[in-house]
N, C-alpha and C positions, 0 to 999 in steps of 0.2 A: 733238665729244665726248669722246674722248682728254685733248684739253686741258683739256678741264672737270673730268674726272673727277681727272687728275693735281690740278690746281689746288684741287679740292675735299680730295685727302689729304694736301696739303699745307699747307693751312688748318688741318684736322685736328691735324697732326702740329705745328704751331704753336702752336696753344691747347693741346695736351696738355703741350709742353714750357715754355710761360709757366707752366700751373698747377702743374708739377713745380717750377719754378722757384720759385713762390711758396710750394707747400707746404714745400721744402726750407728756404727763409729762414724760414717758420713754426718748421720743426722747430729748426733750428739755433737760434734766439731761445730756444726752451721750453727747449733743453739747456742752453744758457749759464745760463737765470735759475735751472736746479737747482744752478748754483755758487753762490749769495747763499741758497740757502733753509735754514733753519735756521741762521742765524749764531751758532747758542748753543755748535754742538757744534765749530764755530772756533774758538769763544773757550776752550771747555774744553780743545782740543788744546794752543792756545795757551799755556793757563796750565801745561799739564803739561810743554810743551818747556822753557818758562822756569824751573819749577821743579827740574825733571831737571837741567840745566844748572848751575843756581846751587847745588846740589847738589853735584854733580860739582865745580865749581869751589871750594866751601867745604872739602871733605875732601882735594883734591889742594893748594889754597894756592898755586897756581900764576896768576899775573897773566895770562897767555894764556887760561885758561878763563874767567876772571872777564869781559873784553872781549868773549870771546864770548856769554859771558850776555846781557852790556846789548846786545850788536848784536842777537841773537834780540829780545829784551825789545821794543827800539823797531821792529824789523819786526814781531811778533806784534800790537804795540797799531796799530800801521800798518795791518794787516791788517784786524782786527777794527773799527775806525774807521770804515774803507773801507765794509765790508760793510754796516755800520747806516747810513751816510749817503748810500748807494747803494740809490735805488729799481728795481730790474730792472723793473719793472711800466710805470715812464714811458717812454713812448715819444719822449721828449725825447732820452734816451742811445742810441745806437745800439747794436747787437748786438756791433760791434766793438769800440766803447769800452769797453763792458762787459768783453770778453773781455780785451782787453790789460791795463787796471786789474787783472783777477784774478791774469792771467800774471805781473803783475811781481811781487806779492805772495807769491804760491805759489810762483814759483822763487826769490826771493830767500830766502824761509824754508827751501823745502827744502835750497839749497844752504847755508846758515848752520849748520842742525843736522845736516848731514851730515858739513859741514868741521869742525864742533867736535867731533863724534866723531873723526874722522880724526886732529884734532889731539890728541888723547888719547891715542891707537895712538901718533903719530910720538913725542911727549912720555915714552912710555912711563910712563904714570902706574900707578897699582895697578891691580889686576884688576877691583876692584868697579867702580872709575869708569868702566873701558871699558865693564865689562859694561852698566852702566846707559845709558853715552851710546850707544853701539851699538844695545843693545836697544831704546832710546826711539827712533833713526833710523829704522830698518828697522819698527818698529811703525806709525810715522809714516808712512812711505813705503808700507809695505802697504794701510793703513788710507786713505790719502789716494787710491790708485790704484782704490777700491773707489766713495769718496766722490764721486770727481769723472769717472765713466767716462762721464758725457753729453757730456764732452771730452776724449775721448783724448788726444790731444795734451799737453795739459794735465797729465793725470794720470799718462801715462807720463813724460812731463817731470820732473815731481816726483820720482818713483820714484827716476829716473835722476840725477837732481841730486843726491838724497840718499844715494844707496849707492855713487856713483862716488868721490867723495872716501874713502869706508871703504876700497873694493877699491884703490886707489893705495896707502894707507898701510898695508893689510895685506901687499901684495904687497911694497914696500917692506921691511918687517920681515925678510924672506927665513926665516923660520921655518916648522915643518910646519904648527903649529896656525893662524898667520895665512895662510898660503897655503890653507888649508882653506875658512878664511873667506871669503877672494877668491873660491876656487870655488863655493860654496854663495851667495853675493850673484851672483854672473855668473849664476850656472843661476836664481835668483828673478827676474832680471829679465825673462828671454822669459816664464815659467810668470805671471808678475802681467798681462804685457803681453797673453798670449792671455786671460786671465780679463776683462781690462780690456774690451778688442774685445768678447769676447761680450756683457758686459754691456751697451755700448754698441748693439751692433745690437739687442740686445732693447729698451731704452729706444727706439731711433730707430725699429724697426718698429712698435711698439705706438703710439708718438705719431703716426707718418705714420696707421696705420691709424686712430689715433680719429679725427684730421684730415679723412681721408677720408668716415669714418660720420658725423662731425659735418656735413661739407658735403653728404653725399647727403641725410640728413634735414634740414638747411635748405632743399634743393632740393626734395624730395618735401612738406615743409612749405607751401613757395612755391605750388609746383604744386597744393595741395591747397586753397589759396585764391585761385585764380586761375581768372578763365573762360577755358574753350578757343578759343572763337570769337574774341571780343574784347580779350582780354588784359586784361580789367578783374579789379578784386578779383569775385569772386563772394559769394555771400551767406554763406559762412563767414567770408571775408576782410574783409566789411562788418563782420561781427559785430565779428570780432576788432579791426577799426580804430575802432570805436565806442565799445570797454570801454577801449581806450589811451588815443583821444579825451576820453572821460570821468573818466578817471583822472587826465588833465593839464589838464582845464581850468580856466581859474579861476572863482572863484564867480561873478563880475560879468559872465562872457563871454559874447556871444550864439554861437549856434549853428544854421544851418538846415538842414532835414532835405528835402530835393525826392523826391519819388516820382513817378517818369516812367512813362508807360503809352503805347506806340505804338498809335494806334487802328486799328482792322482791318486788324491786321498780316498775320493768316492769310490775307487777301486775296493777299497777296504771296508769299509761300511756295505758296498752293494754283495761283495763276495762272503764275508764273513760275518758281518750284521754290525747295527749300529753299537752293542754293547762292549763291542771287541774295539771298534772305531774308539768309544768313548776311554777305553782301557789305554789305547794307543796316545790319545790326546793327553791322558793325566800322566804318563811316563813321559812325554814331550815336556809337559809343565816340569816335572819334576827334575828330569836333566836340566832345563833352562834354568830353574832356581838355583841347580848345584853349582854351574859352569860360570852363571852372572856373577858381578860383584854383590857386595850386601847392597851397598847404595844404588842398585839399578831396580828399575820399574818394571816388572815382567807381566805381562798379560795376553789373554788372549782376546783378539779385537773381534773375532766370530769365524765361525765354520771351521775351518783349519788353517787362519793366520794367527800369529801370533806378533806381537809388538813389543822389544826390548828398548828402553831408554836407558842410557848407562854412563856417568862421567867418565872421561878417557881424558890422557895426557896428549897425546897428538893423534894425528891419522896413521900412526904404524902401530901402536896402541889398538887404535879402533880397527886396524887390519887381523892381528892377532885375537882380538876378541872374537871378532866375527868367524876366523877359522876354526877355534876351539868350539863357537856355538854350532857351526855346520857337521864339524866332526862327531861331536855330542849326539846330534839329532838321527845322523845317518848310520850310526852304529846299530846293527842289527836287535830287533825287539825278540825277546820271548814271551808269549801270551799262549796260557794253557799248553806249553810245550813245543809250541809251532813258533817258528821262525820268518820273523816278517823284516823286511827291510824298507824303510821308506825314506826317501829323498827328499831334498828340500831345496828352494831357491830362496835367497836373501838379497834385499836390498836396504842399502845403508847409505845415511846422510849425516852430514856434520855440522855443530854449530859452533860457532859462527860460518864455517866456509860457505853452507848450503844454505844459511837461511838465519834468523835472528829470533824468529817466534816460532812456537810450536806449530801453529798450521803450514806453514810452508816449509817446515822440516819435514811433517808428515809427508806432505805432496810430495817430495822430493826422494823420500824413501820408498813411496808408492811408484814413482816412476822408474827407480833404478830396479826396484823389483821386478816390474814390467819387460825392463830390457833384460833382467835374468833368466825370466822364463820364456819371451820368444828367442833368447840367444840361444837355447836348447835344455832348459831347465836343469836342476842340480847345481844352480852356480851362486857365486855373489857377485853382486855387480855396485861399485860406491857408485852414487849421482857426480854428473859432470854436467856443466853447461848444455852440450851436443842435446842432451836428452830433450830439454827443452823446446830446442829446435826440431827437435823430431816429432815432438808432440803436436806443435804447431802446424807443421806439415801434414800430421796426419788428420787433424781437424779440419784444416785445408781441402784435403784430397776427400772427406768426408763429407764436406759442404759441396765439392764441385761433383762427388758421386753421383748423390742427389738430384742434383740439377744435370747432369749426364743423361739420367733416366727418363727426366722429364722431355729433355730435347734431343733424343734419341741419338745421341753422340757415341754411344756403344752401337757395337757389331760383332756379329756373330762369324766365326771363320771356322773352318773344316777341315782336319789333318785325315787323311787315308789310314785304315787299318786293312792291311793287303793279306792274302792267303800266300802263306810262302813255299807252298806248291805250286799253284797255277798262276801266280801273280795278278790275279785279280782283286779288285777293291770288294771287301764284304762290308765294311762298316767306315762311317766316318767320326771322328770324337768332335765335338762341339764345345769351340773354346771362345772364349770371350776378349775382346778387344777395345781399346779405348783410345779413339782420336782426340785430345783435346783440340781445341781450336788456336790455344795460344800454345801450347807446351808440348802439341806432335803426339805422339803415341805413347802414352804410358805402358809400362809395364805390367802383366797382372800381378806379378809379384809385389809391386807395390802399390795396388789398392785392394788386392782382395783381401790380404790379412786385416788391412781397415776395415774393409765391408764387413768381415766375421767380427772383428771386435765390437762394432756399433750395432751391429744387427743389422745393416743393410741387406747382407748380404740372403737373408728371406725373399726380400721385392725382387734383386738382381737373382738370385737363381731363378725365383719362378718365371723371371720374364726369359731368362736364357732355355728353357725347356719350352716355353710358349712357342720359340721363335724356331727352336731346333726341331721341334714336331712339324711346325707350319712348312719349315723349308723341306724336310725330308720328304713329307708327303709327296712331294713333287719327284722324288728319284722312283727307279725301278723297285719292285717290290721285296727283290732280295737282299736289297742293300738296307742296313740297321743305320740309327743314329746313337752315340753313345754321349749322354750328359752326365758330369761329374757335379755330387750333392754334397751339400757341408752338411755338417751333423745339427747344425742350427735349425736349417732350414726343413730338417725331419721333426726336429722337435717343436716346430710351429703347429700351432693348431689347425686341422684340416689339410696337414702336406701331402697326404693320398690322393685326397678328393682333388686339390690342386693340380695336381699330375693326373688325375682321370679329364678333369675340365679340358687340360691342355691337349691330349689327346683327342677328346671328340671335336674340340674348336677346329682343329687342325685335320682333323679326319684322319690321322695316322693309326693304323692297325697296333693295339698295344706289343703284340711281339716283334714291332719293327723299334722299338725303344728298349735302351741299356741302361742302366742307370750305375754311375760308376760309385764305390764307397771304398773309404780306408777304414784302419782297424781303429782309428780313433772315434768313429762312430760309435762301436761297442762299446769303448769302455767310457761314455758319456752318456749312456742312456739304453740299457737293454731292453728294458718293458716294449719302450715306445718304438724301437729301431725292429723289435721282432713282428710289433703290429704293423707297422709301415709294410716292411718287407712281405709280411703273410699277405695283406690286403692286396699289392698290386702285383705280388707274383700269381694270384687266384684269376687277372684277367689277363695275364700273359706277360707280364713287362718282366724283362729279363737282367739279372743284376751281377754285376763284375767287381771283384776285388782287387782294387787300386795299390801300386806301389807295394805289392809283396815283397814280405823280406824285409822291410824296414821297422816293422812293430815288433808286437809280443801275442805268443798265442794263435798265430795265423791258421795252425793246422785245427785248431776249438771250431775258430769261426767257420772254415770251410766245411766241418763237420755239422755245424750246428743250422747253417742257412742255404739256403736254394741257389748257388752260386753257377752260372754257367761258364763262367770265364774269369782268369786268371790273367793280372798282367805284372810280369817280373817288371821289378823297380830297374830301372837305367842304369843306376850305379851298378847294376851286375855284367852290364852290356858294354857300355860305353864308358865307365868308370874309372878313377884313375889307379882301382885296385884289381882290376878285372887281371884274371890269371887262371890256375888250376884250379884256385877253389873254387871260384867264381862260376868257372863251367861246369864243375860237379853239382853245383848247386843247382844252377839251370837244368842239366840232365834229371837231377831228383824231381824237381816240380814238374818239368815235363813228361817225367813217366807218372807221376802221381797222378796228372792231369789226364793222361791218356786211359789211366784205371778207373778215374771215377768220370769218363766222357766229358770234360773240359776242354775248352779252348785254353791254350796256353800263349798270350801277347807275347813277346819282346818288344820293350819302347827302346828309344833312345837309338835307334840302328842308324849308321851314318857310312858305312862302307859296306863294299861288298864280302868282304871278310867275314864282317860281324854279322850278315845275313847268311853266309852260309854256316857259319858255327852256329848258331841258334838254331838252324834249319835240322843241321845233323845231330844237335842235344835233344830235338822233338819237339821244339816249339811250332806251333800251326800258324800262328797270325805274327805280323810283323808292323811297327809302326814307328817313324824316323824319317829325318832328313835325307835318308837315300831314297826312300820312293817319293816324299813328297814333303815341303811345310806345309802348315797351315794357312788355306787361302781361303778368299770370300765363298759367298754360295755360288754365285754365277759360274766360278772356276773350279768348284765342285762337280756343279751340273756338268761342265765341258770335259773333266777328266771321266765322268762316267759315260759321255755320249760317245768319246772317241773307244773307249774301252769296248761300247758296245758297237761301232762302226766295225772296229778290229775283229771282234769274234765275228760279225757278217760276213767279210770279207774272207776270212778262216773258211766258213762255212762254205760261201758260193765258189771261193776257188777249187 
């Protein structure tokens, strides 16, 4: 452990050193770049030096000063040309090259301007000429020390090369005045050196801090756009990438947006735990990165949803890529030796075929995904315009359904459940009917899914339960009423309390209410379901497992929950695949029900042959058009009254 800890510290130190080296290199580059900024100030200084030396040469008439002025002019012109001709922003020119080029020009100019001033002293020119040239040289050295403080070696070097010739000449003149000049300039050098170093430190620290802040800001921006579980772009990252893509994409380019949803992924988290679920998400992310093109944006949109945007050649290319993505995700997983299979639904939209901007494309892909899921899951659907019409239709139904609840346009019909031995009605199943004032009767298959999607099913389900309980309270006490429940209704706060209130207000014995649930209820929320069933079972409410045989793990549900009745799905009774296998399944279920003392209901009975077959197989109850369609409450009461009158006549006869 100590070795590993030491290695970790060494690795951290190495990373910090590498970052420090990189930072120092960037700071140096930026400081060198400051030497080349504002070439205008360089040109003005050069012109001032040329003018001063030319004037001094003209006043003195000395050829030596004219030569010095010409040399200075050549150096100044070369420096300005170099400053204008070299781009410090270009990565082709190294930092060292930029620095050397500037040093040659700067040191040459400094030595030339200082040498001319020293020459004026040595040749004992007039006081005016000496003052002009010395003042010009010293002012240049002081000014350049501040200007070039970003590279203190250059700044101090220029100042030194400017002052040193003057100091030597002043010392050689052996007079008090010149000696005073020597002392003054000797003191100037360390003073200006200190100022230059202070300026350099301020510049270096400021640039370093700015670089560090920029790096942290970039890191925070990256973290804000990255999903912590998968390492993919998150929703913010996807939006950013989509904006950049839309800004850079060609007008005639094609882009595909794939919206991926992992079907029933909640089961993985509930049964195996969230750590395993996170590992599955990470593996899905890895597979998506592997199968998608390098220029694609792969993101985790949230939960168990992923979104991929990728350039494509045409629709066939998008279809092929969708197929590859689907196949890759649905390959079995190996997590800690366990084999997992994850199904996925895909919705695909294309640009520019389905939309010209990212928002429209996202909406179309989401709508295509919705149709893939309601079509049976595990599918890939491409967007088409009919989906938009369906969406408009669903929104219309949602609005009208809310209005229908307020206007009492909905009705409860009842379909009898008959004892296959005696032929007597044992119960009625409450079924919702909607008679629209303009569109006529609307099928439950049309509006129930919309109610579930929008949450209206909670209000609707509570209303059905209350109405059914009120009507059933008027029937004979041996007749029960069955009501279908939606998983959303059960997950709603106070679901069990709402049903208890409905029973109390209707005056119906809880033993006469039977709640029918499907297996999807248990998949969605086991904890809430257990509490709901336990609370209502305690007061006598019965539960039936509906559509038995169409889902998964039904035997487990039967073992864990107190079901009194199992309803065999109509596909085993009157479906297109009815035969020896379905008969064997019905017999097995009936035998299990007999052993567990459960009622077995055969749904979808339409002929006498079917009735005889399920009765012989062991089913105890039957439901279907053979006995009766769903009827209004008054006809249900009439059926019961006729049955009781028949029983009375038999008893009196």
